[in-house]
C-alpha positions as CSV (number, residue, x, y, z in Angstrom):
1,M,9.0,-5.9,-2.2
2,Q,11.9,-4.5,-4.1
3,W,15.6,-4.9,-3.2
4,I,17.5,-1.6,-3.5
5,L,21.2,-1.9,-3.9
6,K,22.6,1.5,-3.1
7,V,26.1,0.5,-4.1
8,L,24.8,0.1,-7.6
9,G,23.0,3.3,-7.6
10,G,19.6,1.8,-6.8
11,K,16.8,4.2,-5.7
12,P,13.2,3.6,-4.5
13,R,10.5,4.4,-7.0
14,L,7.2,5.3,-5.4
15,Q,5.4,5.4,-8.7
16,D,6.0,1.6,-9.1
17,W,3.7,1.1,-6.1
18,E,1.0,3.7,-6.8
19,N,-1.1,1.6,-9.1
20,R,-0.7,-1.7,-7.3
21,P,-3.8,-3.4,-5.8
22,A,-4.0,-4.1,-2.1
23,S,-2.5,-7.3,-0.9
24,L,-4.5,-10.4,-1.9
25,K,-7.5,-10.9,0.3
26,V,-6.5,-8.1,2.8
27,E,-9.9,-6.5,2.4
28,Q,-11.4,-9.6,4.0
29,G,-9.8,-8.6,7.3
30,P,-7.8,-10.7,9.8
31,R,-8.0,-14.4,10.1
32,P,-8.0,-16.2,13.5
33,K,-4.3,-17.1,13.4
34,D,-3.1,-13.7,12.2
35,N,-0.9,-11.6,14.4
36,R,-2.8,-8.9,16.3
37,D,-0.4,-6.4,17.8
38,C,-0.9,-3.4,20.1
39,F,2.3,-1.5,21.0
40,E,1.6,1.5,23.3
41,R,3.7,3.8,25.4
42,E,3.1,6.8,27.6
43,V,5.3,9.6,26.3
44,A,4.2,12.8,28.1
45,K,1.9,14.6,30.4
46,E,0.2,17.8,29.3
47,A,-2.3,20.2,30.9
48,L,-5.9,19.0,30.9
49,G,-8.0,19.6,27.9
50,V,-7.1,19.8,24.2
51,P,-3.6,19.2,23.0
52,E,-1.2,22.0,23.9
53,Q,-0.1,24.2,21.1
54,G,3.4,23.1,20.2
55,G,3.3,20.4,23.0
56,P,4.2,16.7,23.0
57,H,1.0,15.6,21.3
58,Q,1.4,18.0,18.4
59,R,5.1,17.2,18.0
60,V,4.4,13.5,17.7
61,A,1.4,14.1,15.5
62,K,3.4,16.0,13.0
63,S,6.0,13.3,12.8
64,I,3.4,10.5,12.5
65,M,1.6,12.4,9.6
66,A,4.9,12.6,7.8
67,Y,5.5,8.9,8.4
68,E,8.5,9.7,10.4
69,I,7.6,7.0,12.9
70,F,10.7,4.8,13.0
71,P,14.3,5.7,13.7
72,P,15.9,6.9,10.4
73,E,18.4,4.1,10.6
74,V,15.5,1.6,10.5
75,V,13.0,3.0,8.1
76,S,12.9,6.0,5.8
77,P,9.6,7.4,4.4
78,I,9.2,7.9,0.7
79,L,6.2,10.2,0.1
80,H,4.8,12.6,-2.5
81,R,3.5,15.0,0.1
82,S,3.5,15.6,3.8
83,P,1.3,15.5,5.8
84,I,-0.1,12.4,4.2
85,Q,-3.8,12.2,3.2
86,V,-6.3,9.5,2.5
87,G,-5.5,7.7,-0.7
88,D,-1.8,8.4,-0.6
89,T,0.7,5.7,-1.2
90,V,3.3,5.5,1.5
91,G,6.7,4.2,0.5
92,I,8.5,2.2,3.2
93,L,12.2,1.9,2.8
94,F,13.6,-0.6,5.3
95,H,17.4,-0.4,5.8
96,F,18.1,-4.1,5.8
97,L,21.9,-4.2,5.6
98,P,24.6,-1.6,4.9
99,G,24.0,-0.7,1.3
100,V,21.0,-2.9,0.9
101,D,17.4,-1.7,1.4
102,L,14.0,-3.3,1.0
103,F,11.2,-1.1,-0.5
104,C,7.5,-1.7,-0.3
105,G,4.3,0.3,-0.1
106,A,0.9,0.8,1.6
107,I,-2.2,2.9,0.9
108,V,-3.6,5.3,3.5
109,L,-7.2,4.4,4.3
110,E,-8.0,6.9,7.0
111,C,-6.6,10.0,8.7
112,F,-8.0,11.4,11.9
113,D,-7.4,14.3,14.2
114,E,-10.4,14.5,16.6
115,A,-11.7,14.1,20.1
116,R,-13.9,11.1,20.9
117,D,-14.9,9.9,24.4
118,E,-12.4,12.4,26.0
119,I,-9.5,11.1,24.0
120,W,-7.9,13.3,21.3
121,R,-6.5,11.0,18.6
122,T,-4.3,12.0,15.7
123,G,-2.9,9.6,13.1
124,F,-3.7,7.4,10.2
125,K,-4.4,3.8,9.1
126,Y,-2.9,2.1,6.1
127,R,-3.3,-1.2,4.2
128,T,-0.4,-3.1,2.6
129,L,-0.1,-3.3,-1.2
130,S,0.6,-6.4,-3.3
131,G,4.2,-7.3,-2.9
132,H,4.6,-6.0,0.7
133,P,6.4,-8.6,2.8
134,E,3.5,-8.4,5.3
135,L,-0.2,-8.5,4.6
136,G,-2.5,-6.5,6.8
137,E,-3.4,-3.1,8.2
138,E,-1.8,-0.9,10.8
139,T,-2.9,2.2,12.7
140,F,-0.4,4.8,14.0
141,S,-1.6,7.3,16.5
142,V,-0.8,9.7,19.3
143,E,-3.6,9.9,21.9
144,K,-4.2,12.4,24.7
145,N,-6.6,11.7,27.5
146,M,-8.1,15.2,28.1
147,N,-9.2,14.3,31.6
148,T,-5.7,13.3,32.8
149,G,-3.3,15.0,30.4
150,T,-1.6,11.6,29.6
151,V,-0.2,11.3,26.1
152,I,0.5,7.9,24.6
153,V,1.7,6.7,21.2
154,A,0.1,3.5,19.8
155,L,0.8,1.2,16.9
156,R,-2.0,-1.3,16.4
157,S,-2.2,-3.9,13.6
158,W,-3.1,-7.2,12.3
159,S,-0.8,-9.1,9.9
160,R,0.4,-12.3,8.4
161,A,3.1,-13.2,5.9
162,G,2.5,-11.4,2.5
163,T,5.0,-13.3,0.3
164,W,6.5,-16.8,0.2
165,L,9.9,-15.4,1.2
166,T,8.4,-13.8,4.3
167,W,6.6,-17.1,5.1
168,L,9.8,-19.1,4.8
169,A,11.7,-16.7,7.0
170,W,8.8,-16.2,9.4
171,P,10.6,-16.4,12.8
172,Y,13.1,-13.8,11.7
173,T,10.4,-11.7,10.0
174,R,8.3,-11.7,13.1
175,Y,11.3,-10.8,15.2
176,S,12.1,-7.9,12.9
177,Q,8.5,-6.7,12.9
178,I,8.4,-6.6,16.7
179,R,11.8,-4.9,17.0
180,A,10.8,-2.2,14.5
181,N,7.6,-1.5,16.4
182,K,9.4,-1.2,19.7
183,S,12.0,1.1,18.1
184,A,9.2,3.3,16.9
185,L,7.8,3.7,20.4
186,A,11.2,4.7,21.7
187,Y,11.8,7.1,18.8
188,L,8.4,8.9,19.2
189,A,8.8,9.0,23.0
190,K,12.1,10.8,22.5
191,L,10.5,13.2,20.0
192,A,7.7,14.0,22.5
193,V,10.1,15.7,24.9
194,Q,12.2,17.5,22.2
195,K,10.9,21.1,22.4
196,G,11.1,23.1,19.2
197,S,10.8,20.1,16.8
198,L,7.7,21.7,15.2
199,S,9.9,24.4,13.8
200,K,11.7,22.0,11.4
């Protein structure tokens, strides 16, 4: 990860992360003691069937595919393009303290926008890059049950400490991780009911 001191004119550089390898041994998948998280929240009800044009599912999907998942005061996305695509590097700018940010990156492994078993899922999965404070993979999605009309947002992941600093500060790191995910659910839930947000 990189410390960004805005008071000194520091700015995140996505290109510094684009050629980095994945976090060490992340390809081997989760270990027995790794964190396995599933944060979900119902955010809306639509008519039965496919996602409504301009409806909650599509509003949240657009935000997810732009990596606008967390409240802006928590995380800012640094991207080369939006919507993101497989192979893209996602820059993650954590607003740590006033004037001090933490910057790290992940690579997009999969994007999806499809119906499977009566659930329409839209979102993506990414894997952390070397130097990210966490080591693991996370999937961000909005999912509509076409039989009931229920729309949920979901953040599902496995992770462990990715750097020695993260390991030393693990209780605080874990607390921050959980808090960020919960804030994402609240942010996306609010977005789901904001009509007209697709016109941005």
